[in-house]
C-alpha positions as a printed Julia matrix, in Angstrom:
176×3 Matrix{Float64}:
   0.0     0.0    0.0
   1.28    3.49  -0.7
   1.57    6.11   2.04
  -1.06    8.22   0.27
  -3.51    5.31   0.16
  -3.0     4.47   3.82
  -3.48    8.13   4.68
  -6.67    8.4    2.61
  -8.19    4.97   3.31
  -7.22    4.44   6.94
  -5.72    7.33   8.88
  -8.08   10.13   7.86
 -11.25    8.04   8.22
  -9.99    6.86  11.63
  -9.22   10.35  12.87
 -12.59   11.61  11.62
 -14.3     9.14  13.98
 -12.29   10.27  17.0
 -12.83   13.46  19.0
 -11.7    16.5   16.99
  -8.9    17.29  19.45
  -7.15   14.08  18.31
  -7.14   15.01  14.63
  -4.26   17.01  13.17
  -1.55   16.81  10.52
   0.88   15.96  13.33
  -1.23   12.95  14.26
  -1.47   11.89  10.62
   2.29   12.18  10.18
   3.23   10.23  13.27
   0.79    7.39  12.6
   1.92    7.17   8.98
   5.61    7.27   9.95
   5.05    4.47  12.46
   3.32    2.33   9.84
   6.22    2.93   7.45
   8.73    2.12  10.18
   6.94   -0.99  11.42
   5.8    -2.65   8.19
   6.85   -0.46   5.26
   3.11   -0.66   4.52
   3.82   -4.1    3.09
   3.22   -6.55   5.94
  -0.06   -6.92   7.82
   1.43   -9.76   9.85
   4.84   -9.65  11.46
   7.46  -11.42   9.43
   9.04  -14.66  10.68
   5.88  -15.65  12.54
   5.96  -12.83  15.09
   2.85  -11.74  16.98
   2.33   -8.23  15.54
  -0.67   -7.46  13.31
  -1.71   -4.66  10.92
   0.53   -2.21   9.12
   1.05   -0.6   12.53
   2.2    -3.97  13.91
   0.09   -4.11  17.07
   0.73   -6.91  19.53
  -1.81   -8.08  22.09
  -0.11   -5.99  24.8
  -0.53   -2.82  22.72
  -4.21   -3.54  22.17
  -4.61   -4.29  25.89
  -2.84   -1.03  26.7
  -5.28    1.03  24.64
  -8.32   -0.84  25.99
  -7.11   -0.49  29.57
  -5.56    2.99  29.8
  -7.64    5.62  31.58
  -7.02    8.13  28.77
  -8.11    5.83  25.94
 -10.35    3.05  27.28
 -13.76    4.76  26.94
 -13.0     6.08  23.48
 -11.62    2.71  22.35
 -14.72    0.94  23.6
 -16.98    3.44  21.81
 -14.99    3.12  18.57
 -15.19   -0.67  18.75
 -18.95   -0.39  19.16
 -19.24    1.91  16.14
 -17.19   -0.53  14.05
 -19.04   -3.65  15.29
 -15.96   -5.08  16.99
 -16.21   -6.51  20.51
 -14.0    -4.34  22.76
 -11.85   -7.22  23.95
  -8.15   -7.77  23.41
  -8.68  -10.93  21.38
 -11.46   -9.51  19.17
  -9.56   -6.3   18.39
  -6.26   -8.14  17.92
  -7.91  -10.48  15.41
  -9.77   -7.7   13.56
  -6.92   -5.21  13.44
  -4.87   -7.23  10.95
  -7.21   -6.37   8.08
  -9.22   -3.46   9.51
  -6.99   -0.5    8.7
  -9.34    2.12  10.17
  -9.46    0.22  13.47
  -5.66   -0.08  13.43
  -5.26    3.66  12.85
  -7.76    4.43  15.63
  -5.8     2.26  18.04
  -2.56    3.85  16.83
  -3.87    7.33  17.61
  -5.27    6.21  20.95
  -1.94    4.64  21.91
  -0.22    7.96  21.16
  -2.95    9.73  23.17
  -1.76    7.9   26.28
   1.58    9.75  26.1
   1.91   13.08  27.94
   3.95   15.04  25.37
   2.82   17.2   22.48
   2.89   15.61  19.07
   6.05   16.64  17.23
   6.18   19.11  14.37
   7.71   18.41  11.0
  11.46   18.39  11.43
  11.28   17.17  15.03
  12.46   13.67  14.14
  14.07   13.01  17.53
  10.91   13.88  19.45
   8.84   11.78  17.05
  11.23    8.85  17.43
  11.01    9.17  21.21
   7.2     9.02  21.08
   7.26    6.03  18.75
   9.71    4.18  21.0
   7.72    5.09  24.14
   4.39    3.94  22.73
   5.32    0.95  20.55
   8.38   -0.33  22.44
   9.71   -2.17  19.4
  12.1    -5.05  19.94
  14.26   -3.93  17.03
  13.53   -0.23  16.48
  15.95    0.51  13.58
  16.38    4.22  14.39
  18.57    4.6   11.3
  15.38    4.46   9.16
  13.25    6.78  11.29
  14.2    10.17   9.82
  13.47    8.98   6.26
  10.12    7.47   7.29
   9.07   10.55   9.25
  10.05   12.83   6.36
   8.22   10.58   3.89
   5.09   10.74   6.04
   5.14   14.54   6.17
   5.78   14.7    2.42
   2.7    12.54   1.8
   0.56   14.74   4.05
   1.75   17.98   2.57
   1.31   16.59  -0.93
  -2.31   15.8   -0.1
  -2.9    19.34   1.11
  -1.03   21.02  -1.75
   0.49   23.51   0.65
  -2.85   24.55   2.12
  -1.86   23.54   5.64
  -4.34   22.32   8.18
  -5.05   23.61  11.59
  -6.36   21.52  14.37
  -6.31   21.37  18.1
  -5.12   17.75  18.12
  -1.56   18.76  18.8
  -1.03   16.88  22.04
  -0.26   13.21  22.2
  -1.69   12.84  25.64
  -5.07   13.42  27.14
  -4.05   16.47  29.15
  -4.15   18.92  26.28
């Protein structure tokens, strides 16, 4: 899948279902960069038989974290209801492999559990820190992060043709 397709078919529909304060170009960029970093938008199931699912490579613990965190649990449960998915770890984990909107929702909600503001374009180190804090990848490959984060922003800005978007969804966490 191309970054533009994932943005159009998964990330934007997902963010449109969430509270407006969670929707911003920064959120789009970070979710897209994480998908590029985790799966290159090529693998819905972790290679070599690993447990991760979806282009965002969620494991059961990540799903459980979103469903159980005080900042995301109610919203996650409501989103599952709207998408006809039982709000259980096993049901979401099974569905998320092929349900890109659900995966993007859970990606945004996982970022929402972090206390820091979402990074701007050019803040690759801050974005990498948030990715590492939220996803806790076993093999993070930081050498690819800057290119993936830049590619994500390029896709977003290409979609907007320089119009720019404003939005109050600038914070990762629930406190802002």
